[in-house]
N, C-alpha and C positions, 0 to 999 in steps of 0.2 A: 492656727498653731502648727508647730512641727510634729512629725510623727513621734519623735523622741519625747517631746513634752506630753503628747497625748498618752503615750505608753506609760510613762512614769506617773502621770496623774492617775491613770487607771490602777496601777499597782499600789498607789497610796490611798486608794479608796475614794477618789473624787469622781463624781458622776458626770462624765464629759461626753457620753454617747459613743465612746470608742471602746471596742472590745479587742484587746490583744489576742493574737492567735498564732498557732505554730503547728507544723507537722513535719514528719520526715519520711521520705520514700525509701524503700529498700532498693537495691541496685536494679532489679528487673522492672520495678515500677518507674524508676528513673529513666530507664531506656524506653519504656512505653511513652512516658511524657515527651521525650525528645522526638520520637516517631510521630506522635500525634500533633505536636505543636511546632516542630522545627526549631525549637529553642533549646539552649544548653542548660540554663540555670532556672530551676523551678522556683527558687527563692525570689529571684527578681521578677519572674513572670507573674507570680501570684501576689507579690507585694508583701512577703513575709517580713516582719519587722526585725527579726533576730538573725545575726550572723555568728556562727559558731567557729571557734578556732582552737586548735591544739598545736602546741609547739612541736617543731620537727625534731626527731631524734637523729643524731649524727654520730653516735658513739660506736657504731659497728656491732655486729652480732657474732663475730668469730669467737669471742671469749666464752660464749655459751655452748659452743659445739660439743664439747666433751661431756655435756650433761644429757646427750641424746644417743640412743642406741643406733639410730639411723637419721640421716638428714634428707632422705629422699622425699620430695614433694612437701617439704616442711618450710614454712616461713617463721621467723623468730622476731619477737618485738623487743622493746627496750628493756623489759624485765627478764628476758630470756624465756618467755612463754612460747611454746611451739604451737603452730596452727596448721592443721592438715585439712585440705578441702574435703567437705562432705559430699554426699551423693546428690544433694538437691540444692539448687539455688546458691545462696551466699553463706550457707551454714558450714561451720568448721568444727572439727574435733580439736580440743585443746590437749596439749601434751605438757606435762608438769615436770620441769627440770629438777625440782627438789624432792620428787616423790620417794626417793630411796634414802634420804638423809636420816641419820639416827643420832647424831651428836651435835653439840653446839659448835664445835670447831668447823664442821662442814658448812653450817650457816655463816660462820664468821669469814670463811674463805670464799664464799660465793660473791661474784662480781655484780652486786646491786648497782643500778645506774648512778652515776655521779650527776646530781641535779644541776650543777653549774657547767661542767665541761662537756657533757654528753648531749646537750640540746642547743638548738640554734635560737638563742635569746636576742641576738643583736637587733632584729627587726621587729620585735614583739610590740614595742610601743608604737611603731609606725603602723602596724596592722590595726591596733585598737584605734588609733587616730584616724586612719583611713575609713574604717567602718563608721565611726561616729560622724565623720565629715559628710557621709552620705545620708545622714539623718536616720541612722539605723542603730540597733542595740548591739554592743560588743560583748560577746558571751564567751568566756574561756571554759573549755571543757576539761574537767578533771574528775569525771565520774569513775566508778569502780575504784574508789579512793583508797580504801585500806583492805577491807575484808575480801572483796572480790579479787583484787590483785594478789593478795596473799594466798588465797586458796588456789587460784589458777597457777601459781608458782609451785605450790606444795601438793595440790590435790585436796578436794574438799573433805573427803573422809579423813585423810591423814591429818589435816589441819585441825579438824574438830577433835580428833583423838589427842592431838597435842594440847589443845585448850583444856581438855578434861584431865589428861594424865601426865603431860609434859609441859606444864605452863611456862617453864623457863624458855623452852624453844619457841613457843607461841609468842611470848612477850618480846623476845629478841627479834623475831621475824617481823612482827607488827611495828616495833620501834624503827627498824631499818626502812620499812616502807613509809612510815610517817615522816621520817627525816626528809625523804625526797619530796613528799607531798607538801610539807611546810615550806620548802624553798620554792616550789611551784606557786604556792598561794602568795608568797611575798612578791614574787616576780610578776605574776599576773596583776596583782593589785597595784604595784608600782607602775606597770605599763599603762594603766588607765582603763582596764576593762570594767564594764558596768556590772556584770554578773560573773560569779565564779560558780560553776556547777560541780558539786561533790555528790557523793552518795554510794551506797552499797545495797544490794539486795540481801537483806538479813531476815526476810519474812517470806513465807509461802502464802497462798491464798487462804489458808486456814489460820495463820498466826505466825509468830516468830519461829525462825528455824533454830535459834539458840535461845536460852532463857534470858529474860531481861537482866537478871543479875550478871550473867556472863557477858552480855552486851555492855553493861556498865563497867565491868572490870577490864575488858580487852579493847573495846572500840570507842565508847563514849568519850573518855578523856583524851584519846588521840585525835578524834574528830574535832573536839573542842579546841585542841591546840592548833590544828590546821586552820580552823575558822578564825581563831584569835590572831594568827600570823597575818592573815589578810586584813582583818579589821583594825589592827594596830596601824597599818599603813593608810587605809581608807575606811573610816568608820561607816561611811554611807554605802559601801559596796553591798550588793545583794548576794546572799548565799543561797543557792538553789540546791535542794537535796532531792536526789532521785532514789526511790526505793520501791520496787515492785512488791505486790502482795499486800497483805493486811498488817500494817505496822502501827496500828492505833495505840498499841501498848507503849510506844516510845515517843509519840508525837509531842506530848508536853515537854519531854526532856530535850528533844531536838530544838524546840523553841528556846528553852533555857540556855542552850549553848550557842545560840546565834543564828540558827536557820531562819531565813526570811521567806523562802518559797518552797512549797512541798509539791512533789510530782511523783507518780502520775495519778494518784487518787483512783485506783482501779475500781470501776463500778461493779465488777463481777464479785468483789469481795469487800468493798467498803462503800458505804452510802455517801456519795459526794455531798448531798444536801445536809446530812447530819454532821459531816466534817466541817462544812461551811458554817453551820449554826454554832458549833462548839469552838472553832478556831479561826473563823473568818476575820476577826478583828486583830488577830496576831500574825496570821500567815497569808501570803498570796498562794492561792491554789492553782495549779497548772496541770491541765489534763482533763480527766473525768469522762472523756468520750470513749466508750468501750471498743477495744480492738479484738475481742474474742467472739463477739456476736454481731453487734450493730454494724461496724465498718466492713467486715468481710462478708457477712451473710444477710444483713438487712437490705431492704429495698432503699432506693434513693429517698423515697418519702419518709421512711423510718429514720434515715440519717438526718433529714431536715427536722423532723419532729424532735429527735434526741438533742440536736444542737439548740433548737429554740427553747426547749425545756431548761437546758443548762444556762442559756443566756438569761432567760426570765428569772430563774431562781438563784443564780449565782453571779451572773455577769453585770446586771444592772446596778449593783451596789459597788462595783469595782473589786479590786483585789482578786481577780480571776483571769487566767489565760486559758482560752478554749483550745484544747489540743487532744488528738487521739492519745490514749494512754500508753502507746508504744509506737515503734516504727511501723508504718503501714507495710504489711507483708504481701506476697504475691497474690493471695486470694482476694484482696480488696479490689472491687470492680472500679473501673474508671468513672462510671456514673456516680458512685458514692463519694469519690474524691471531689468531683464537681459539685455535688450536693452540699458538701461541707463548705467549700469555697463560696458558693453562691449564697448560702445562708449567712455567712460572715459578712460578705460584701453588702448584702441587703440591709443588714443591721448597721454596719459602719458607714455606709454611703460614702466610702472613700475610694 
């Protein structure tokens, strides 16, 4: 069978002896990979089944310049969010262009990106087709979908104050972000991608950062609209939701609005086996391998043991993708990455 057939059989709960897997290296680990192997692409080198794609922004950033006190050492993205390099590795400070807004008219005059004209969509279908022609899974990345994009533009504290005290401003802001995301969802689905990744970090490791009622008012209906835009075009497309922390309070409602895959199932704050027991017949679970202790600070034997436990208890019945629960950061030892790969290869025999 093809890799794609094995992958989707596993996602659909068929026991075919194949365990889908995934991981992402931070830039410094990516450089270490190149030095150690002499190869450029770790996805190809390790046989990762997923290839991720984000459409290129071509709209220019000059229109955002007036929202910054200084442009020195700052890069600006398609939403006008500023990034200033931090003191360590790849970490950045975010600079919020809307932080001083106090009136609706300021929001209305802000140059939100135009989802049709500001992005290079011409070759998107060819990208998806090329990925699939290599027997790989075409994954369109649209995470930081609503809440995270909105607060990075406005500032988290200011946005939360808006939600509590100035809901008209928050609703307008969320609506404008949602309009862009809906068009993205339609275009990715039309282009033939297998998976669209959405998601927002709305929870800490202790629980929700905002009340469930507030999530239902401001975020749930908009996320449902985005998902609906994709599924109206392709009802079979997989919707992947990324949300760090303990979001158990909203898992049933994510299922209700069309989420098919839940990530990252952080083991430091959620019991992956309990989540599997409760929702494993309704959701594909993707992640569950800890990146706070096991991957950076465990021994290679501990990594193998953790992987095998997840495979035995979650993977053999399908509907599970083994993956670290976040990007592998600089503290992760090379031997631990190899232990992860070797365990997967031993199980898959591929």
